[in-house]
VOGU-3710 file (C-alpha; in Angstrom, 3 decimals, decimal comma):
1> meyiahimki> 40,802/18,488/-4,950  38,752/15,945/-6,634  35,313/15,562/-5,010  33,821/12,139/-5,468  30,061/11,028/-5,393  30,515/7,199/-5,980  33,409/4,722/-6,338  33,051/1,328/-8,088  35,382/-1,433/-7,673  36,345/-3,019/-10,974
11> seekyekqnm> 38,921/-5,509/-9,917  41,376/-5,895/-6,901  43,555/-2,713/-8,024  41,228/-0,909/-10,187  38,443/1,468/-9,301  36,326/3,862/-11,288  35,082/7,355/-9,834  32,122/9,387/-10,437  32,877/12,909/-9,659  30,466/15,091/-7,921
21> ldhlngtatl> 29,641/17,513/-10,692  28,724/14,623/-13,115  26,497/13,081/-10,482  24,757/16,312/-9,548  24,289/17,328/-13,136  23,125/13,849/-14,102  20,524/13,708/-11,324  19,282/17,330/-11,858  18,587/16,559/-15,517  16,678/13,479/-14,881
31> aekfakefsn> 14,893/15,047/-12,045  13,925/18,331/-14,132  12,625/15,876/-16,875  10,323/14,010/-14,435  9,040/17,311/-12,428  8,364/18,880/-15,827  5,257/16,457/-16,064  3,568/18,712/-13,510  4,965/21,768/-14,560  7,931/22,049/-12,112
41> pewgrilglw> 11,190/21,344/-13,982  13,182/24,071/-11,927  12,162/22,480/-8,673  13,451/19,114/-9,873  16,556/20,711/-11,252  17,537/22,551/-7,829  16,827/19,363/-5,938  19,078/17,474/-8,239  21,802/19,912/-8,068  21,893/20,223/-4,293
51> hdlgkysdkf> 20,675/16,953/-3,029  24,437/15,640/-2,459  26,328/18,910/-1,595  26,961/17,459/1,683  29,411/15,160/0,169  31,762/17,988/-0,328  32,860/17,552/3,297  36,170/16,183/4,116  34,507/13,497/6,389  32,429/12,234/3,424
61> qeyikvnsgy> 35,410/12,104/1,093  37,429/10,115/3,726  34,455/7,799/4,395  33,805/6,848/0,705  37,357/6,193/-0,136  38,189/4,141/2,854  34,947/2,233/2,931  35,076/1,390/-0,900  38,530/0,078/-0,296  40,088/2,828/-2,718
71> eegerlgktd> 42,270/3,800/0,283  43,371/1,874/3,313  42,001/2,401/6,612  39,537/1,222/9,245  36,053/1,310/8,024  34,009/4,483/9,164  30,471/4,882/10,132  27,997/6,776/7,980  28,314/10,575/7,873  25,313/13,128/7,396
81> htsaaailak> 25,522/14,426/3,836  21,852/15,812/3,524  21,573/18,398/6,310  23,885/20,971/4,852  21,937/21,641/1,633  18,608/21,583/3,531  19,987/24,479/5,605  21,278/26,225/2,352  17,918/25,913/0,873  16,602/27,896/4,025
91> eiypshwppl> 19,240/30,448/3,488  18,939/31,096/-0,486  15,058/30,626/-0,736  13,644/31,990/2,530  10,173/31,878/1,041  10,359/28,401/-0,630  12,851/26,413/1,412  10,474/23,760/3,063  9,834/21,693/0,156  13,536/21,694/-0,786
101> ayciaghhag> 14,608/20,944/2,687  12,135/18,104/3,268  13,253/16,496/-0,224  17,104/16,800/0,241  17,201/16,007/3,988  15,184/12,934/3,319  16,517/11,534/0,132  18,164/8,609/1,739  16,367/8,147/5,107  12,923/9,134/3,966
111> lhnyihepci> 10,747/12,402/4,411  10,944/13,366/7,994  8,505/14,771/10,562  8,655/18,486/11,010  8,587/18,218/14,702  9,828/15,409/16,910  7,534/12,563/17,878  8,078/9,817/20,421  9,278/6,436/18,841  9,972/8,048/15,457
121> tgdlsdrlkk> 13,736/8,842/14,647  14,810/12,126/13,314  12,840/15,382/12,439  13,573/18,071/10,051  13,772/20,798/12,750  16,732/18,985/14,274  18,411/18,749/10,741  18,102/22,475/10,362  19,920/23,203/13,607  23,278/21,719/12,053
131> qeyldkirsk> 24,526/24,962/10,820  28,299/23,608/10,967  27,618/21,129/8,420  27,113/23,938/5,847  29,820/26,182/7,097  32,436/23,468/6,670  31,574/23,013/2,971  30,512/26,382/1,805  33,697/27,522/0,337  34,167/23,937/-1,404
141> ipgellekin> 30,936/24,130/-3,267  31,268/25,336/-7,107  29,756/28,547/-7,623  27,838/27,451/-10,617  25,732/25,194/-8,199  24,678/28,056/-6,183  22,915/30,276/-9,087  19,379/31,167/-7,798  16,810/29,704/-10,013  13,337/31,108/-10,200
151> lnpptgkpid> 10,782/28,679/-8,595  7,143/28,585/-10,091  4,020/27,713/-7,851  3,445/24,183/-7,044  2,005/22,289/-10,327  2,254/25,733/-12,005  -1,008/26,905/-10,346  -2,479/27,610/-7,007  -3,346/24,364/-5,199  -5,317/23,670/-1,725
161> snqmhlwirm> -3,080/23,423/1,404  -4,520/19,840/1,912  -2,774/18,850/-1,388  0,721/20,465/-0,563  2,081/17,231/1,027  1,188/15,201/-2,163  3,115/17,901/-4,216  6,301/17,569/-1,883  6,000/13,740/-2,131  5,980/14,204/-5,996
171> lfsclvdady> 9,027/16,161/-5,848  10,601/13,674/-3,582  9,794/11,047/-5,922  11,355/12,920/-8,834  14,629/13,627/-6,807  14,732/9,798/-5,545  14,302/8,067/-8,665  16,718/10,463/-10,639  19,391/9,918/-7,918  18,790/6,251/-8,036
181> ldterfmnpe> 19,075/5,924/-11,778  22,073/8,257/-12,192  23,789/6,225/-9,511  22,973/2,933/-11,373  23,880/4,360/-14,560  27,479/4,575/-13,109  27,468/1,566/-10,624  25,564/-0,970/-12,672  25,111/-0,041/-16,445  23,864/-3,437/-17,344
191> syerrgkyds> 20,891/-2,852/-15,119  20,460/0,627/-16,245  20,272/-0,586/-19,933  17,673/-3,187/-19,306  15,356/-0,267/-18,243  12,527/1,326/-20,423  12,397/-0,182/-23,951  8,643/-1,055/-23,524  6,219/-1,157/-26,542  4,051/1,955/-27,041
201> lielksrfdi> 0,572/2,165/-25,962  -0,366/2,518/-29,499  1,206/-0,865/-30,462  -0,373/-2,229/-27,221  -3,764/-0,945/-28,290  -3,428/-2,650/-31,649  -2,715/-5,855/-29,979  -5,656/-5,561/-27,613  -8,127/-4,808/-30,689  -6,895/-7,959/-32,344
211> hmeemlknap> -7,367/-9,903/-29,118  -10,919/-8,683/-28,638  -11,882/-9,277/-32,345  -10,870/-12,924/-32,141  -12,444/-13,272/-28,886  -15,794/-11,879/-29,836  -15,633/-14,100/-33,186  -15,019/-17,022/-31,305  -17,479/-16,413/-28,405  -20,587/-18,654/-28,128
221> isqvntirsk> -23,797/-16,953/-28,959  -25,555/-16,138/-25,714  -27,321/-13,337/-23,980  -24,347/-12,765/-21,678  -22,030/-12,421/-24,554  -24,404/-10,159/-26,292  -24,553/-7,816/-23,348  -20,632/-7,958/-22,869  -20,165/-6,713/-26,388  -22,383/-3,826/-25,608
231> ilkdciesge> -20,456/-2,958/-22,490  -17,421/-3,015/-24,493  -18,734/-0,760/-26,982  -19,868/1,674/-24,518  -16,318/1,744/-22,676  -14,760/2,410/-26,178  -17,048/5,422/-26,969  -16,611/6,725/-23,455  -12,826/6,661/-23,657  -12,957/9,924/-25,673
241> lspgffsitv> -14,422/11,834/-22,750  -12,233/14,580/-21,208  -9,883/13,300/-18,196  -11,439/13,186/-14,725  -13,374/10,822/-12,366  -15,310/7,925/-14,258  -17,241/4,888/-12,870  -17,904/1,652/-14,722  -20,968/0,036/-13,209  -21,339/-3,593/-14,575
251> ptgggktlss> -22,843/-6,422/-12,677  -20,359/-9,205/-12,024  -19,572/-11,327/-14,905  -20,084/-8,679/-17,393  -16,449/-8,378/-18,513  -15,205/-5,355/-16,654  -11,537/-6,650/-16,644  -11,162/-6,282/-20,531  -13,826/-3,671/-20,910  -12,276/-1,235/-18,379
261> mawalvhalk> -8,767/-1,790/-20,203  -10,514/-0,853/-23,580  -11,684/2,234/-22,250  -8,475/3,177/-20,531  -6,337/2,307/-23,700  -8,776/4,685/-25,825  -8,719/7,488/-23,070  -4,880/7,055/-22,710  -4,191/7,416/-26,555  -6,731/10,361/-26,938
271> ykksriifai> -5,134/12,343/-24,077  -1,447/11,254/-24,473  -1,272/9,555/-20,925  1,800/7,607/-20,141  0,689/4,506/-18,513  -2,253/2,518/-17,092  -2,286/1,337/-13,485  -4,839/-1,377/-12,492  -5,254/-1,605/-8,640  -7,198/-4,499/-7,110
281> pytsiitqtv> -7,987/-5,288/-3,551  -6,895/-8,744/-3,105  -3,779/-10,562/-3,911  -5,679/-13,654/-4,481  -7,073/-12,474/-7,561  -4,283/-10,292/-9,021  -2,507/-13,136/-10,708  -5,646/-13,946/-12,821  -5,646/-10,269/-13,990  -1,962/-10,251/-14,862
291> qiyrsifgdd> -2,086/-13,470/-16,870  -4,975/-12,181/-19,086  -3,107/-8,857/-19,698  0,199/-10,440/-20,374  -1,304/-12,786/-22,921  -2,489/-9,889/-24,780  0,200/-7,198/-24,331  3,453/-9,400/-23,747  5,205/-10,416/-20,748  7,561/-7,400/-20,113
301> nviehhsnid> 5,074/-4,727/-20,826  2,816/-5,774/-17,941  4,413/-5,471/-14,435  2,877/-6,770/-11,171  3,576/-5,261/-7,895  2,492/-6,693/-4,646  3,555/-8,671/-1,742  3,105/-12,287/-3,092  4,664/-12,069/-6,447  5,788/-15,485/-7,889
311> entntqkrkl> 9,568/-15,113/-8,191  9,597/-18,078/-10,470  7,973/-16,273/-13,214  9,273/-12,716/-12,482  12,064/-11,532/-14,974  14,837/-9,033/-14,073  13,441/-6,365/-16,256  9,991/-6,708/-14,432  11,854/-6,585/-11,050  13,443/-3,172/-12,079
321> atenwdapiv> 10,175/-1,891/-13,193  8,572/-2,446/-9,856  11,055/0,026/-8,439  9,598/2,893/-10,159  6,631/1,755/-12,269  7,998/2,970/-15,609  6,106/0,348/-17,615  3,213/1,078/-19,815  0,862/-1,214/-17,701  1,067/-1,673/-14,054
331> vttnvqlfes> -1,057/-4,219/-11,986  -1,044/-3,754/-8,382  -2,945/-3,699/-5,221  -4,744/-0,998/-3,329  -2,185/-1,490/-0,418  0,679/-1,033/-2,620  -0,713/1,985/-4,458  -2,398/4,130/-1,574  0,188/3,092/1,009  2,774/4,331/-1,353
341> lfanktsrcr> 0,818/7,642/-1,700  1,161/8,214/1,913  4,591/6,651/2,458  7,843/8,411/3,376  10,510/5,896/2,590  12,461/6,391/-0,504  11,753/2,761/-1,869  8,008/3,457/-1,711  7,931/7,095/-2,908  10,262/6,417/-5,842
351> klhnlvnsvi> 7,556/5,457/-8,130  5,018/8,269/-7,273  6,040/10,665/-10,191  5,159/7,982/-12,582  1,565/8,301/-11,583  1,443/11,754/-13,179  -0,400/11,748/-16,476  -1,649/8,118/-16,041  -4,802/6,355/-15,881  -5,834/4,466/-12,717
361> ildeaqmlpp> -8,448/1,885/-12,749  -9,654/1,007/-9,188  -11,162/-2,537/-9,687  -13,788/-3,573/-7,051  -14,113/0,034/-5,840  -16,526/-1,007/-3,249  -13,535/-2,486/-1,200  -11,929/1,022/-0,502  -11,819/0,848/3,380  -14,188/3,205/4,939
371> eflnpiltil> -11,870/4,048/7,941  -9,432/5,610/5,377  -11,787/6,878/2,870  -11,400/10,671/3,624  -7,650/10,751/3,069  -8,029/8,217/0,092  -10,663/10,369/-1,715  -8,694/13,669/-0,829  -5,403/12,389/-2,497  -7,525/10,927/-5,760
381> kglvdnydvs> -8,977/14,527/-6,001  -5,212/15,740/-5,973  -4,197/13,385/-8,466  -6,914/14,182/-10,766  -6,938/18,126/-10,149  -3,175/18,624/-10,210  -1,357/15,838/-11,939  -3,529/14,875/-15,074  -4,559/11,622/-13,685  -7,886/10,039/-14,692
391> vlfstatqpa> -9,504/7,622/-12,282  -12,005/4,937/-13,105  -14,059/3,215/-10,399  -14,786/-0,137/-11,471  -17,340/-2,515/-9,769  -20,775/-4,192/-9,801  -21,639/-2,487/-6,541  -20,619/1,163/-6,912  -20,164/3,020/-3,545  -21,567/6,352/-2,802
401> ltgkiggkgq> -18,498/8,530/-3,183  -19,970/11,782/-4,304  -21,279/14,526/-2,159  -21,592/14,460/1,762  -20,315/11,118/3,104  -21,329/10,124/6,435  -24,178/11,035/9,005  -24,347/14,151/10,916  -21,416/13,431/13,238  -18,162/15,341/13,227
411> fafegigsds> -16,374/12,833/10,904  -18,842/13,363/7,866  -16,812/14,835/5,039  -17,302/15,962/1,438  -16,320/13,280/-1,203  -15,861/13,780/-4,742  -18,125/16,617/-6,381  -21,413/15,421/-7,116  -21,267/15,907/-10,923  -17,561/14,928/-11,098
421> vreviqnvde> -17,891/11,155/-11,579  -19,101/10,332/-15,142  -20,614/6,770/-15,902  -19,179/5,109/-19,003  -22,019/2,643/-19,292  -25,276/3,755/-20,822  -28,503/2,657/-19,151  -27,099/0,802/-16,054  -30,525/0,095/-14,715  -31,449/-1,845/-17,957
431> lafnlkrvai> -27,929/-3,592/-17,990  -28,581/-4,910/-14,492  -31,976/-6,086/-15,443  -30,602/-7,819/-18,578  -27,948/-9,536/-16,866  -29,897/-10,969/-13,986  -28,753/-14,437/-13,649  -29,721/-15,268/-9,940  -32,407/-15,184/-7,390  -31,541/-14,143/-3,988
441> qipqntnetv> -33,337/-16,217/-1,204  -33,494/-14,200/2,133  -34,753/-16,087/5,434  -38,303/-14,576/6,251  -37,003/-13,878/9,749  -33,685/-12,045/9,645  -33,049/-12,723/13,286  -33,530/-16,423/13,100  -30,050/-18,341/13,069  -29,040/-21,738/11,843
451> dwsaiadele> -26,223/-23,825/13,128  -23,466/-25,296/11,069  -24,769/-28,851/10,958  -27,972/-27,835/9,327  -25,946/-25,948/6,709  -23,465/-28,785/6,096  -26,695/-30,974/5,479  -28,136/-28,538/2,907  -24,741/-28,098/1,088  -24,373/-31,844/0,657
461> qheqvlcivn> -27,575/-31,713/-1,164  -25,716/-29,964/-4,118  -23,049/-31,397/-6,163  -21,588/-27,999/-7,114  -21,958/-25,422/-4,234  -19,862/-22,619/-2,973  -20,652/-21,425/0,777  -18,933/-18,133/1,882  -18,746/-17,250/5,547  -17,291/-14,437/7,652
471> trnqcrelhe> -14,295/-15,648/9,564  -11,421/-18,144/9,229  -12,815/-19,993/12,305  -16,360/-20,214/10,955  -14,701/-21,554/7,607  -12,692/-24,280/9,662  -15,679/-25,329/11,667  -18,186/-25,656/8,792  -15,355/-27,516/6,610  -14,876/-30,014/9,247
481> lmpedtlhls> -18,493/-31,078/9,021  -18,336/-31,513/5,333  -17,376/-34,598/3,100  -13,741/-35,303/2,769  -13,317/-33,866/-0,853  -14,845/-30,516/0,079  -12,311/-27,681/-0,817  -11,175/-25,140/1,933  -10,335/-21,651/1,304  -9,218/-19,049/3,852
491> rlmctahimd> -6,282/-16,729/4,991  -5,051/-19,697/7,271  -3,593/-20,887/3,919  -0,629/-19,273/2,304  -0,960/-17,812/-1,105  0,502/-20,504/-3,057  -1,918/-22,816/-1,406  -4,862/-20,603/-2,226  -3,997/-20,143/-5,859  -3,689/-24,006/-6,291
501> videiklrlk> -7,025/-24,579/-4,720  -8,685/-21,863/-6,987  -7,134/-23,492/-9,888  -8,573/-27,035/-8,684  -11,936/-25,320/-8,416  -11,946/-24,052/-11,739  -10,700/-27,295/-13,254  -13,647/-29,204/-11,579  -16,145/-26,658/-12,753  -14,704/-26,986/-16,340
511> enkpvrvist> -15,019/-30,770/-16,196  -18,469/-30,631/-14,634  -17,268/-32,712/-11,741  -18,869/-32,539/-8,074  -17,258/-29,523/-6,323  -18,041/-28,106/-2,802  -16,135/-25,209/-1,508  -16,190/-23,520/1,978  -14,461/-20,273/1,789  -13,931/-16,773/3,619
521> qlieagvdid> -14,746/-13,670/1,625  -11,304/-13,857/-0,249  -13,191/-15,489/-3,005  -16,150/-13,250/-3,425  -14,686/-10,594/-5,599  -12,853/-10,821/-9,004  -12,348/-14,713/-8,952  -13,774/-15,900/-12,268  -15,669/-19,040/-11,138  -19,315/-20,134/-11,977
531> fpvvyraiag> -21,396/-22,125/-9,452  -25,018/-22,973/-9,826  -25,637/-22,313/-6,047  -23,883/-20,072/-3,680  -24,760/-19,852/0,082  -23,616/-16,581/1,873  -23,485/-15,940/5,733  -25,274/-12,609/6,222  -23,228/-9,661/5,470  -23,384/-6,235/3,563
541> ldsiaqcagr> -25,172/-5,911/0,196  -21,991/-5,369/-1,378  -20,617/-8,745/-0,230  -23,845/-10,495/-1,088  -23,865/-9,017/-4,628  -20,203/-10,026/-5,185  -21,149/-13,480/-4,104  -23,983/-13,561/-6,686  -21,208/-12,839/-9,372  -19,762/-16,290/-8,614
551> cnregklnke> -23,234/-18,020/-9,384  -24,473/-18,573/-12,894  -21,804/-16,124/-13,931  -22,018/-17,154/-17,720  -25,655/-17,400/-17,655  -25,798/-21,133/-18,548  -28,913/-21,838/-16,449  -30,674/-18,990/-18,195  -30,839/-21,301/-21,282  -33,086/-23,575/-19,509
561> nklglvkvfl> -35,235/-20,685/-18,136  -33,650/-21,079/-14,620  -31,701/-18,643/-12,397  -28,820/-19,392/-10,110  -29,582/-19,549/-6,293  -27,974/-17,302/-3,686  -29,017/-18,269/-0,370  -28,438/-16,006/2,500  -28,400/-17,398/6,125  -27,680/-16,208/9,605
571> pskgtpiglm> -25,084/-18,405/11,255  -25,510/-19,123/14,890  -22,055/-17,851/15,727  -23,156/-14,444/14,504  -21,587/-11,823/12,530  -18,084/-10,411/13,788  -18,332/-7,172/15,419  -16,841/-4,017/13,569  -17,376/-3,138/9,761  -18,675/-6,539/8,966
581> rkgadtfkem> -21,560/-6,251/11,429  -22,370/-2,785/10,315  -22,698/-4,068/6,782  -24,986/-6,836/8,003  -27,218/-4,558/9,981  -27,385/-2,108/7,249  -28,552/-4,820/4,748  -31,329/-5,859/7,194  -32,280/-2,314/7,881  -33,043/-1,687/4,110
591> lpnrsdnens> -35,108/-4,950/3,488  -38,334/-3,789/4,766  -38,282/-0,678/2,575  -38,270/-2,834/-0,692  -41,356/-4,224/-1,899  -39,741/-6,927/-3,969  -36,524/-8,005/-2,134  -35,426/-10,738/-4,627  -35,787/-8,723/-7,782  -34,485/-5,482/-6,726
601> llepmafqey> -31,419/-5,924/-4,411  -29,021/-6,071/-7,301  -30,101/-3,020/-8,825  -27,796/0,251/-9,073  -30,053/2,196/-6,998  -30,040/-0,366/-4,181  -26,321/-0,053/-3,873  -26,625/3,738/-3,553  -29,113/3,469/-0,810  -26,968/0,609/0,930
611> frlfyskidn> -23,814/2,718/0,997  -25,490/5,866/2,156  -26,998/4,003/4,961  -23,698/2,039/5,744  -21,592/5,160/5,707  -23,955/6,940/8,118  -23,010/4,207/10,684  -19,225/4,784/10,243  -17,643/6,314/13,281  -14,563/7,861/11,539
621> fdkadicdsl> -13,366/8,027/8,055  -9,914/9,062/9,076  -9,231/6,496/11,996  -5,380/7,083/11,964  -5,760/10,867/11,975  -3,879/11,137/8,658  -5,578/14,724/7,945  -4,099/16,004/11,268  -0,601/14,805/10,337  -0,728/15,871/6,762
631> wkdaqymkfq> -2,885/19,066/6,337  -3,722/20,679/9,757  -0,522/22,833/9,596  -0,058/22,720/5,936  -0,172/26,513/5,591  2,971/26,651/7,644  4,587/23,740/5,635  4,598/21,618/8,812  4,077/17,933/7,904  4,366/14,697/9,845
641> fataardfrl> 5,295/12,522/6,964  7,003/9,749/9,010  3,778/9,650/11,347  1,301/9,451/8,457  3,340/6,712/6,895  3,440/4,719/9,945  -0,456/5,163/10,457  -1,660/4,609/7,142  -2,072/0,907/7,125  -4,804/-0,646/5,081
651> iddknaqtil> -4,291/-3,808/6,517  -3,989/-3,681/10,380  -1,158/-5,987/10,896  0,605/-4,213/13,765  -0,330/-7,086/16,152  -0,060/-9,860/13,622  2,925/-12,271/13,359  3,990/-14,093/10,166  4,766/-17,855/9,986  6,624/-19,526/7,168
661> veykegndli> 4,826/-22,871/6,365  5,796/-26,092/4,730  3,357/-26,335/1,746  5,058/-27,830/-1,445  7,870/-25,798/-2,477  7,688/-23,883/0,890  9,530/-26,616/2,569  12,332/-26,810/0,357  12,715/-22,989/0,501  12,656/-23,226/4,318
671> qllkrkgpep> 15,600/-25,697/4,150  17,330/-23,389/1,758  16,774/-20,482/4,301  18,259/-22,778/7,139  21,253/-23,472/5,012  21,965/-20,092/3,146  20,342/-17,430/5,181  17,937/-14,589/4,192  19,110/-13,885/0,764  16,740/-11,238/-0,894
681> wlmrklqryt> 15,607/-13,583/-3,702  14,911/-16,282/-1,307  12,849/-14,137/1,124  10,824/-12,787/-2,025  9,981/-16,488/-2,924  8,985/-17,118/0,773  6,450/-14,530/0,772  4,080/-16,906/-1,046  4,501/-19,344/1,725  3,373/-17,215/4,852
691> vsvnerdfae> 0,283/-17,171/7,030  -0,374/-14,355/9,349  -1,928/-15,004/12,940  -3,020/-12,774/15,579  -0,886/-12,531/18,834  -2,939/-14,647/21,016  -2,789/-17,546/18,461  0,835/-16,933/17,808  1,615/-17,146/21,538  -0,052/-20,448/22,005
701> iqkaglivel> 1,739/-21,964/18,898  5,020/-20,585/20,192  4,478/-21,824/23,726  3,773/-25,371/22,271  7,037/-25,373/20,570  5,622/-25,811/17,055  7,608/-22,947/15,463  11,286/-21,773/15,812  13,000/-18,449/15,199  15,644/-18,235/12,337
711> hgcwiqeysk> 17,142/-15,124/10,791  14,194/-12,947/12,309  11,517/-15,504/10,853  9,404/-17,664/12,458  9,419/-21,173/10,879  7,151/-24,194/10,949  8,728/-26,812/13,190  6,009/-29,462/13,813  4,918/-31,044/10,691  1,181/-31,216/11,443
721> lynqhsglql> 0,902/-27,513/12,172  0,098/-26,980/8,528  -2,510/-29,074/6,636  -2,256/-29,445/3,124  -6,015/-29,175/2,803  -7,081/-26,425/5,204  -3,909/-24,503/6,125  -2,571/-23,639/9,382  -4,197/-25,445/12,166  -4,879/-23,154/15,346
731> kgkwleeiqi> -5,653/-25,242/18,367  -7,589/-28,034/17,237  -5,899/-31,440/16,303  -2,171/-30,566/16,952  -3,236/-29,195/20,576  -4,844/-32,737/21,132  -1,920/-34,514/19,863  0,472/-32,821/22,211  -1,683/-33,292/25,196  -1,781/-36,949/24,446
741> i> 1,938/-37,327/24,116
//
């Protein structure tokens, strides 16, 4: 009997079949190649050879022939073709079976929990009870597939038990990507042929060097540009240092985006790294970074991967590359990177093996969420220690990630080794002094509040001013008190709207036109804008320092022997409870201990002091109990992969609802959705036209009949629900109009 892995319909009467041995051997060859990168090619090979053994069942062969149309008959439901080989692994490899079983049993559904948990479907223990699945196919499996292979230790050396889950994930990634690629090679050879074919890192570095040479040659002579050149030189020299953890501590506006890439390219070529991954906390600043890198390296050598990609500019080749991150330069978000590292689904885990032997730059490293800091630092240590990854923490406000983190409570933990993180910049204290471009003005009484009308009056005295507040509601309230041409920025606006406003801000500043902006903290990190005056509602020192990076960024005022002004104020509405209030309280706590507040708050030592104090106030560095799910029973190979994936969410949107809004092209796309339905390309485009709201606000909007549900999406129905200046209107004007009607 011919056993078939896949069937492809060529025409009404013509079909092509991929036989089992071809698919198993093809997958094994690729998985072996991928796993060789971390010294476990034999594990990759056995996974590739065994992953689809369940397809030797008569039931599966009937299923694939009938459902593909190759044979006539009534369509059949899916059949389990993964449990049999998982059971076989336990039989043939009694000492090594769990990693094999997890990967094989989950290569379609995702990595399972070991034991059952309510509300989560499936578990490995249950799969291993289906002995009859193996018994029915045992005699049909070719003997050559059952030859035992000697299996080496994980990553070829002893590893800590809390790193075992990552090793299994890496094996899983090798298998899943190999399976997808071999299937694509047969089912869709055109897509398969589009993959790869990138320029080498050697060539990309050559382009980068030419770009930097031209940029430095044409840059105006200024103190800031002289300092940026020195930073670049330090980064290039430090790129030669041996792999591991690094930090680049440069004040905002010091050119970290290009200098950190210079370091990464030198380091990657010196130590034969495969790719460079640049992770950013906010989607609002990722486009700016991608545009810079694509202008240097070429469009298809740089992929961006996040939830708000502009589908109008995304090529088919780049879409393919986001599936497995095989491009030489990847620009992504912290959410995409870290949630993938704790994911269980095939689509998110597929890319993980391409993190091996890479350089990871964590931009704005101070944004790593404290509630997940323990699992994040643990997995970063695993990548560095076992998978030849070098990690660069890039920020103006370097967090205290080494040694003991936290206070004396039960949740304090050991971060990265105290001597393990090497600074790539020489004389960071001197650099901070030389790059001083702002004066920070702090209220004499840090408990005295000021109302919005007083702040609005002050802001009106400045033609170019940015004011950053702590919540969306505060942003709306203050904006309503400002002159009509004042710009508004908050997450009540969709991504497309936010990017348009940021472009408008840059244009007005470039043309030296009046521009007043009221914004939430989404603009305070990474956005390349330069105001002479910035106001900031009280927050943590890291936030205040990031705001300072939007003030006198290019040092233009220094030429007139002036400094930019950053004014901190206490809004009468107070600071929201939670991490934001802890940050503000920490900032106030450290002020009395500093003899010269204005001159010393932006020094590197101040950030070390701030983060030590701040972390001592954190209740839990693993609020989702990821450690319990993944390494409490690691010595017994009992992992709750599905539970960890469900709970590791850097953005807590479990109680949030998303609304599609009518902003510019979003209106036309919504009409297309109504006519055509939720086609994948359309849903990707619509991601740029969504706004998330909490359950309470959503319930009010829904009750008022301002939105309708279509194809599982909530769509704006009332035209005035979304304002083209300030975004989604919560309560406010639309509620008044409805009551009048």
